[in-house]
Backbone as ProteinMPNN parsed JSONL, in Angstrom:
{"seq_chain_A": "MTATNDAPDSPAQDRWQHLEDRLAAVEQRIREQGTATLGVLDTHLARLDALRRQLAAQPQGPDAAGSPDRHPGPSAGAAH", "coords_chain_A": {"N_chain_A": [[19.291, 29.819, -19.912], [22.152, 31.636, -20.556], [23.712, 34.712, -19.532], [25.534, 35.686, -21.36], [25.17, 34.627, -23.908], [22.72, 33.366, -26.302], [22.316, 30.667, -26.13], [20.814, 27.743, -24.793], [20.965, 26.909, -21.333], [22.207, 23.98, -20.651], [22.308, 22.063, -18.365], [20.399, 23.243, -16.626], [18.166, 23.333, -18.272], [17.831, 20.613, -18.685], [17.131, 19.828, -16.082], [14.646, 21.138, -15.775], [13.244, 19.867, -17.805], [13.244, 17.267, -16.834], [11.674, 17.631, -14.533], [9.243, 18.381, -15.727], [8.673, 16.041, -17.129], [8.344, 14.25, -15.015], [6.114, 15.389, -13.759], [4.203, 15.015, -15.759], [4.095, 12.234, -15.747], [3.065, 11.782, -13.186], [0.584, 13.014, -13.449], [-0.573, 11.311, -15.356], [-0.671, 8.926, -13.873], [-2.458, 9.69, -11.872], [-4.77, 10.058, -13.387], [-5.185, 7.403, -14.281], [-5.524, 6.0, -11.839], [-7.716, 7.368, -10.854], [-9.672, 6.695, -12.734], [-9.802, 3.925, -12.295], [-10.689, 3.94, -9.646], [-13.214, 5.142, -9.912], [-14.462, 3.124, -11.348], [-14.55, 1.053, -9.447], [-16.16, 2.284, -7.516], [-18.533, 2.556, -9.004], [-19.2, -0.146, -9.278], [-19.7, -0.876, -6.592], [-21.813, 0.862, -6.012], [-23.724, -0.143, -7.759], [-24.151, -2.644, -6.612], [-25.223, -1.856, -4.134], [-27.558, -0.631, -5.063], [-28.863, -2.841, -6.149], [-29.27, -4.332, -3.803], [-30.938, -2.547, -2.448], [-33.176, -2.572, -4.114], [-33.886, -5.251, -3.831], [-34.5, -5.384, -1.109], [-36.642, -3.59, -1.067], [-38.518, -5.005, -2.463], [-39.211, -7.061, -0.798], [-41.599, -8.325, 1.576], [-42.882, -6.352, 4.301], [-42.169, -6.275, 7.819], [-42.218, -8.661, 10.609], [-44.186, -10.709, 10.559], [-44.925, -10.827, 7.935], [-42.93, -12.149, 6.65], [-43.401, -14.81, 6.966], [-42.289, -16.594, 8.694], [-42.541, -18.38, 11.581], [-40.77, -18.468, 13.718], [-39.443, -16.138, 13.799], [-38.403, -13.283, 15.457], [-39.123, -9.979, 16.614], [-37.168, -8.846, 18.156], [-35.468, -8.372, 21.324], [-37.603, -7.618, 24.064], [-38.193, -4.616, 25.951], [-38.604, -5.074, 28.661], [-37.785, -7.645, 29.152], [-35.862, -10.08, 30.855], [-32.773, -11.654, 30.657]], "CA_chain_A": [[19.999, 30.683, -20.804], [23.177, 32.415, -19.875], [23.657, 36.148, -19.819], [26.488, 36.051, -22.41], [24.715, 34.222, -25.242], [21.341, 32.888, -26.356], [22.277, 29.208, -26.076], [20.184, 27.288, -23.543], [21.814, 26.346, -20.292], [21.831, 22.574, -20.75], [21.935, 21.42, -17.096], [19.149, 23.814, -16.109], [17.109, 22.876, -19.173], [17.632, 19.195, -18.375], [16.393, 19.737, -14.811], [13.261, 21.508, -16.033], [12.626, 18.805, -18.6], [13.036, 16.147, -15.913], [10.513, 17.964, -13.705], [8.052, 18.316, -16.575], [8.406, 14.618, -17.4], [7.812, 13.644, -13.784], [4.752, 15.892, -13.577], [3.351, 14.335, -16.737], [3.917, 10.86, -15.27], [2.164, 11.843, -12.028], [-0.737, 13.311, -13.986], [-1.073, 10.076, -15.98], [-0.995, 7.994, -12.794], [-3.678, 10.177, -11.222], [-5.89, 9.733, -14.287], [-5.413, 5.95, -14.266], [-6.076, 5.607, -10.549], [-9.055, 7.948, -10.762], [-10.557, 5.869, -13.552], [-9.984, 2.657, -11.585], [-11.5, 4.213, -8.46], [-14.589, 5.335, -10.355], [-14.993, 1.808, -11.702], [-14.86, 0.341, -8.201], [-17.332, 2.938, -6.928], [-19.701, 2.173, -9.8], [-19.532, -1.53, -8.923], [-20.303, -0.882, -5.259], [-23.122, 1.515, -6.096], [-24.639, -1.083, -8.416], [-24.51, -3.65, -5.596], [-26.133, -1.22, -3.183], [-28.84, -0.442, -5.732], [-29.501, -4.156, -6.233], [-29.744, -4.657, -2.459], [-32.074, -1.672, -2.159], [-34.335, -3.091, -4.857], [-34.259, -6.53, -3.229], [-35.182, -5.096, 0.159], [-37.914, -2.934, -1.36], [-39.448, -6.007, -2.991], [-39.594, -7.99, 0.261], [-42.691, -7.881, 2.448], [-42.419, -5.646, 5.503], [-42.606, -6.775, 9.119], [-41.846, -10.044, 10.93], [-45.237, -11.647, 10.184], [-45.002, -10.892, 6.48], [-41.884, -13.054, 6.163], [-43.949, -16.153, 7.01], [-41.485, -17.439, 9.564], [-43.097, -18.275, 12.935], [-39.727, -18.336, 14.734], [-38.789, -14.849, 13.647], [-38.781, -12.384, 16.541], [-38.75, -8.595, 16.319], [-36.03, -8.443, 18.986], [-35.775, -8.479, 22.762], [-38.48, -6.557, 24.579], [-37.493, -3.758, 26.928], [-38.744, -5.598, 30.021], [-37.361, -9.037, 29.263], [-34.573, -10.313, 31.52], [-32.162, -12.879, 30.139]], "C_chain_A": [[21.001, 31.495, -19.99], [23.07, 33.865, -20.291], [24.541, 36.518, -21.002], [26.055, 35.615, -23.799], [23.283, 33.691, -25.171], [21.228, 31.372, -26.331], [21.639, 28.774, -24.76], [21.213, 26.696, -22.591], [21.412, 24.88, -20.145], [21.489, 21.927, -19.411], [20.615, 21.956, -16.523], [17.975, 23.346, -16.962], [16.796, 21.403, -18.918], [16.845, 19.017, -17.084], [14.923, 20.076, -15.018], [12.547, 20.413, -16.815], [12.324, 17.593, -17.736], [11.801, 16.401, -15.045], [9.219, 17.884, -14.514], [7.675, 16.871, -16.891], [7.803, 13.933, -16.176], [6.382, 14.101, -13.523], [3.778, 15.216, -14.543], [3.079, 12.892, -16.295], [2.947, 10.819, -14.082], [0.736, 12.108, -12.5], [-1.366, 12.068, -14.618], [-1.488, 9.061, -14.915], [-2.274, 8.399, -12.077], [-4.891, 9.853, -12.083], [-6.218, 8.243, -14.229], [-6.054, 5.515, -12.96], [-7.478, 6.17, -10.35], [-10.066, 7.129, -11.547], [-10.839, 4.536, -12.856], [-10.888, 2.849, -10.36], [-12.961, 4.411, -8.837], [-15.235, 4.01, -10.754], [-15.392, 1.012, -10.47], [-16.095, 0.952, -7.54], [-18.601, 2.58, -7.685], [-20.158, 0.758, -9.457], [-20.235, -1.583, -7.572], [-21.677, -0.218, -5.269], [-24.15, 0.608, -6.767], [-25.077, -2.169, -7.43], [-25.501, -3.076, -4.588], [-27.517, -1.019, -3.798], [-29.596, -1.767, -5.835], [-30.033, -4.58, -4.862], [-30.957, -3.819, -2.085], [-33.333, -2.185, -2.854], [-34.833, -4.4, -4.248], [-35.004, -6.299, -1.917], [-36.532, -4.436, -0.067], [-38.956, -3.935, -1.847], [-39.918, -6.982, -1.925], [-40.753, -7.428, 1.06], [-42.121, -7.244, 3.724], [-42.941, -6.324, 6.763], [-42.262, -8.234, 9.335], [-42.905, -11.05, 10.504], [-45.318, -11.822, 8.673], [-43.977, -11.854, 5.903], [-42.359, -14.499, 6.189], [-43.168, -17.106, 7.891], [-41.995, -17.301, 10.997], [-42.013, -18.078, 13.987], [-38.96, -17.019, 14.616], [-39.313, -13.894, 14.709], [-38.338, -10.967, 16.211], [-37.553, -8.122, 17.127], [-36.412, -8.54, 20.439], [-36.657, -7.301, 23.197], [-37.729, -5.806, 25.67], [-37.543, -4.351, 28.32], [-38.241, -7.01, 30.202], [-35.995, -9.133, 29.906], [-34.023, -11.639, 31.023], [-31.145, -13.408, 31.092]], "O_chain_A": [[20.712, 31.965, -18.89], [22.417, 34.198, -21.28], [24.329, 37.57, -21.605], [26.528, 36.178, -24.787], [22.71, 33.586, -24.087], [20.13, 30.843, -26.499], [21.899, 29.379, -23.72], [22.19, 26.071, -23.002], [20.367, 24.585, -19.565], [20.446, 21.28, -19.32], [19.811, 21.188, -15.996], [16.916, 23.005, -16.437], [15.634, 20.997, -18.934], [15.981, 18.144, -17.002], [14.048, 19.384, -14.498], [11.398, 20.075, -16.529], [11.276, 16.963, -17.883], [10.983, 15.503, -14.842], [8.212, 17.372, -14.025], [6.495, 16.524, -16.918], [6.87, 13.139, -16.291], [5.535, 13.306, -13.116], [2.653, 14.886, -14.167], [1.965, 12.391, -16.451], [2.109, 9.922, -13.991], [-0.21, 11.495, -12.004], [-2.555, 11.808, -14.432], [-2.528, 8.414, -15.038], [-3.082, 7.545, -11.715], [-5.923, 9.422, -11.569], [-7.386, 7.863, -14.138], [-7.018, 4.749, -12.964], [-8.331, 5.52, -9.744], [-11.182, 6.895, -11.083], [-11.98, 4.074, -12.832], [-11.748, 2.013, -10.08], [-13.852, 3.902, -8.156], [-16.425, 3.803, -10.52], [-16.444, 0.373, -10.448], [-16.971, 0.231, -7.063], [-19.638, 2.327, -7.071], [-21.356, 0.494, -9.357], [-21.253, -2.26, -7.426], [-22.601, -0.688, -4.604], [-25.318, 0.598, -6.379], [-26.243, -2.566, -7.419], [-26.488, -3.721, -4.233], [-28.531, -1.217, -3.129], [-30.809, -1.817, -5.634], [-31.131, -5.129, -4.77], [-31.899, -4.324, -1.474], [-34.412, -2.228, -2.263], [-36.038, -4.637, -4.158], [-36.018, -6.945, -1.649], [-37.476, -4.701, 0.677], [-40.153, -3.723, -1.657], [-40.923, -7.666, -2.12], [-40.885, -6.213, 1.211], [-41.015, -7.571, 4.155], [-44.038, -6.884, 6.763], [-42.038, -8.972, 8.376], [-42.551, -12.164, 10.117], [-45.741, -12.874, 8.194], [-44.139, -12.327, 4.778], [-41.782, -15.342, 5.503], [-43.379, -18.317, 7.827], [-41.897, -16.221, 11.579], [-42.308, -17.562, 15.064], [-37.938, -16.83, 15.275], [-40.522, -13.713, 14.847], [-37.29, -10.773, 15.595], [-36.976, -7.083, 16.807], [-37.579, -8.771, 20.754], [-36.478, -6.164, 22.761], [-36.756, -6.307, 26.234], [-36.61, -4.154, 29.098], [-38.27, -7.528, 31.318], [-35.08, -8.382, 29.568], [-34.744, -12.635, 30.978], [-30.524, -14.437, 30.824]]}, "name": "protein", "num_of_chains": 1, "seq": "MTATNDAPDSPAQDRWQHLEDRLAAVEQRIREQGTATLGVLDTHLARLDALRRQLAAQPQGPDAAGSPDRHPGPSAGAAH"}
């Protein structure tokens, strides 16, 4: 608005409108990307939960697996 009348200053009003439009577009993009990110996180958490359940259902220890060639790992004193 100019000091001499009540008519809006068109170039200044256009600049503000442009900024408001850009902010609205950024806000929309943030919402969309946030929703997509939450979907990906949910998928990964579901996979981790399934793996946790699978591991919890398996017998514990090397002998419980029933595989005679399964070793617990190298011993501290073994030289290779």
